[in-house]
Structure formats: structure tokens, C-alpha cells
C-alpha positions as CSV (number, residue, x, y, z in Angstrom):
1,X,62.0,-248.0,0.7
2,X,64.5,-248.6,-2.0
3,X,64.2,-251.9,-3.7
4,X,67.5,-253.8,-3.9
5,X,66.3,-257.0,-5.5
6,X,63.9,-257.8,-8.4
7,X,62.0,-259.9,-5.9
8,X,61.0,-256.8,-3.9
9,X,58.6,-255.7,-6.6
10,X,54.9,-256.3,-7.1
11,X,53.2,-256.1,-10.5
12,X,49.7,-256.6,-11.7
13,X,48.9,-259.4,-14.2
14,X,46.9,-258.6,-17.2
15,X,43.7,-259.5,-15.4
16,X,44.6,-256.9,-12.7
17,X,45.6,-259.4,-10.0
18,X,48.6,-258.5,-7.8
19,X,51.7,-260.7,-8.4
20,X,54.9,-260.7,-6.4
21,X,58.1,-260.9,-8.4
22,X,59.3,-263.1,-5.5
23,X,57.1,-265.9,-7.0
24,X,59.7,-266.1,-9.7
25,X,62.7,-266.7,-7.4
26,X,65.0,-269.3,-8.8
27,X,63.8,-268.9,-12.3
28,X,65.5,-267.3,-15.3
29,X,63.4,-264.3,-16.4
30,X,63.2,-262.7,-19.8
31,X,61.2,-259.4,-19.2
32,X,60.0,-257.7,-22.3
33,X,58.0,-254.5,-22.9
34,X,55.6,-255.5,-25.7
35,X,53.2,-253.8,-28.2
36,X,50.5,-255.2,-30.4
37,X,51.0,-252.9,-33.4
38,X,54.7,-252.7,-33.7
39,X,57.1,-253.9,-36.4
40,X,58.6,-256.1,-33.8
41,X,55.2,-257.6,-32.7
42,X,56.0,-260.9,-34.6
43,X,58.7,-261.5,-31.9
44,X,55.8,-262.7,-29.8
45,X,56.2,-265.9,-31.8
46,X,59.8,-266.3,-30.9
47,X,59.2,-265.4,-27.3
48,X,56.5,-268.1,-27.1
49,X,58.8,-270.6,-28.7
50,X,61.5,-269.9,-26.1
51,X,58.9,-270.2,-23.3
52,X,57.5,-273.5,-24.8
53,X,60.9,-275.0,-25.1
54,X,62.5,-273.8,-21.9
55,X,59.8,-273.3,-19.3
56,X,60.2,-276.8,-17.8
57,X,63.9,-276.0,-17.3
58,X,63.1,-272.8,-15.4
59,X,62.5,-270.0,-17.9
60,X,59.7,-267.5,-17.4
61,X,59.0,-264.9,-20.1
62,X,57.2,-261.9,-18.7
63,X,55.4,-259.5,-21.1
64,X,54.6,-255.9,-20.1
65,X,52.5,-254.1,-22.7
66,X,53.5,-250.5,-23.1
67,X,51.9,-247.7,-25.2
68,X,54.7,-245.2,-25.0
69,X,56.2,-245.7,-28.4
70,X,54.1,-244.2,-31.2
71,X,50.8,-245.4,-29.6
72,X,51.5,-249.0,-30.7
73,X,49.5,-250.6,-27.9
74,X,46.4,-248.4,-27.5
75,X,44.1,-251.2,-26.4
76,X,43.0,-252.1,-22.9
77,X,44.5,-255.1,-21.0
78,X,41.6,-257.4,-22.1
79,X,42.1,-256.6,-25.8
80,X,45.9,-256.9,-25.5
81,X,45.5,-260.3,-23.8
82,X,43.1,-261.5,-26.5
83,X,45.4,-260.3,-29.3
84,X,48.4,-262.1,-27.9
85,X,46.6,-265.4,-27.4
86,X,44.7,-265.4,-30.7
87,X,47.5,-264.2,-33.0
88,X,50.6,-265.7,-31.3
89,X,49.3,-268.4,-29.0
90,X,50.9,-266.6,-26.1
91,X,50.8,-268.7,-22.9
92,X,53.6,-266.9,-21.0
93,X,52.5,-264.4,-18.3
94,X,51.3,-261.0,-19.6
95,X,50.9,-258.1,-17.2
96,X,48.9,-254.9,-17.0
97,X,50.0,-252.1,-19.3
98,X,52.8,-250.0,-17.8
99,X,55.1,-247.1,-18.6
100,X,58.8,-247.9,-19.0
101,X,60.0,-244.3,-19.3
102,X,59.3,-240.9,-17.8
103,X,57.7,-239.8,-14.6
104,X,55.2,-242.7,-14.6
105,X,57.9,-245.4,-15.1
106,X,56.8,-248.6,-13.2
107,X,59.2,-249.2,-10.3
108,X,60.2,-252.6,-11.7
109,X,61.4,-250.9,-14.9
110,X,63.1,-248.2,-13.0
111,X,65.1,-251.0,-11.3
112,X,65.8,-252.9,-14.5
113,X,67.0,-249.8,-16.3
114,X,69.4,-248.9,-13.5
115,X,70.8,-252.5,-13.3
116,X,71.3,-252.9,-17.0
117,X,71.9,-249.7,-18.9
118,X,71.4,-249.4,-22.6
119,X,73.8,-248.2,-25.3
120,X,76.3,-245.6,-24.1
121,X,75.1,-245.9,-20.5
122,X,71.6,-244.6,-21.1
123,X,68.8,-245.9,-18.9
124,X,65.9,-245.0,-21.2
125,X,64.1,-247.8,-23.0
126,X,64.4,-247.0,-26.7
127,X,61.5,-249.0,-28.1
128,X,59.1,-251.9,-27.8
129,X,60.5,-255.3,-27.3
130,X,63.5,-254.2,-25.3
131,X,64.4,-257.3,-23.3
132,X,66.0,-257.8,-19.8
133,X,67.5,-261.1,-18.9
134,X,67.5,-261.9,-15.1
135,X,69.4,-264.9,-13.6
136,X,67.9,-267.4,-11.2
137,X,69.6,-265.4,-8.4
138,X,67.6,-262.3,-9.3
139,X,70.6,-260.5,-10.8
140,X,69.8,-258.5,-14.0
141,X,72.3,-260.0,-16.4
142,X,71.8,-258.1,-19.6
143,X,69.7,-255.8,-21.6
144,X,68.9,-256.6,-25.3
145,X,67.8,-254.1,-27.9
146,X,64.4,-254.5,-29.7
147,X,66.3,-255.8,-32.8
148,X,67.6,-258.8,-30.8
149,X,65.4,-261.7,-31.9
150,X,64.3,-264.1,-29.1
151,X,66.2,-267.0,-30.7
152,X,69.4,-265.0,-30.6
153,X,69.1,-264.8,-26.8
154,X,68.6,-268.5,-26.4
155,X,72.2,-269.4,-25.8
156,X,72.5,-266.8,-23.0
157,X,69.3,-268.1,-21.4
158,X,70.5,-271.7,-21.6
159,X,73.7,-270.8,-19.8
160,X,71.7,-269.6,-16.9
161,X,69.3,-272.5,-16.6
């Protein structure tokens, strides 16, 4: 079956529980592949600030740890979860570690990359903290590079809320 909507996917949360993306219907989503040992790791702080400020208005930040870029998230789901909450007070949903490129790409990321291509039309995720913005209707609105700070995306998010 070919998924035609972000709501057709199922993911596992960081505790290993299955979660349907349909649970987020009507919300604005900022989906980010994260890493605990990356130069961009301090973006957890900005992502948490967005989530704290805008969750009540309908924003969900969804973090997907990935270890495909220079082994920058080698831990297991439990240690990643602990790192995020202890170091950055992360309260937004974190999910089980996934692959975002290659043969093992998670189906959700295969969909996101097809819907919002990167620079020069490439689908490949270039690095940790690539961000995908999804509107409340489930449409993938835009892809942001790892260098885009969470606060720089705020205006785009607020337009969708």
C-alpha cells in the first residue's frame, strides 16, 4: 500500500509503543531528526521553547533520533530520552531511533523527503536537525536545513496555527 497522507503512518515512541500519526490530525507538526552529540544538539533548547510557547495553540514537535551522521547518536532509546530531558528539559514527543536515508529509511521519512525535497531537488537528508513543517491538514509545507534555528521557523509555524 502506498501512503498518500502523513496520517497513514505508524511510528514507535521512544518507549517502544506504537503511535499512529493520525493522532496528530489537525495539529501543526515540526518533525526533526535529532542527535545527542552533534554541533546542532543545542537546538533542542529552541525546539523545546517553540513547543512550550505554541503547544496550546496546536503545535507538536516530534523528535526522531538518528545515528546515521558520524555516529552522533549511538545510545539506545532509553539513554537518548534521558539525555534530552536532563540536558534540555525536552517534554515534546521523542520517538524510537530511526534511519532517514538509505535502504532502511523509515517509511515516514521516505514520505517526508518525497513531499519536501531538499536543495536542488535532492531527497536525501543531509544532516541531523533537518526539519519538516507539516500543516494542520497533513500537507508537508517545507523542509528546513539543519542550520535553520527553531526560532527562525516560528513565523512560518504561527501562520499555520
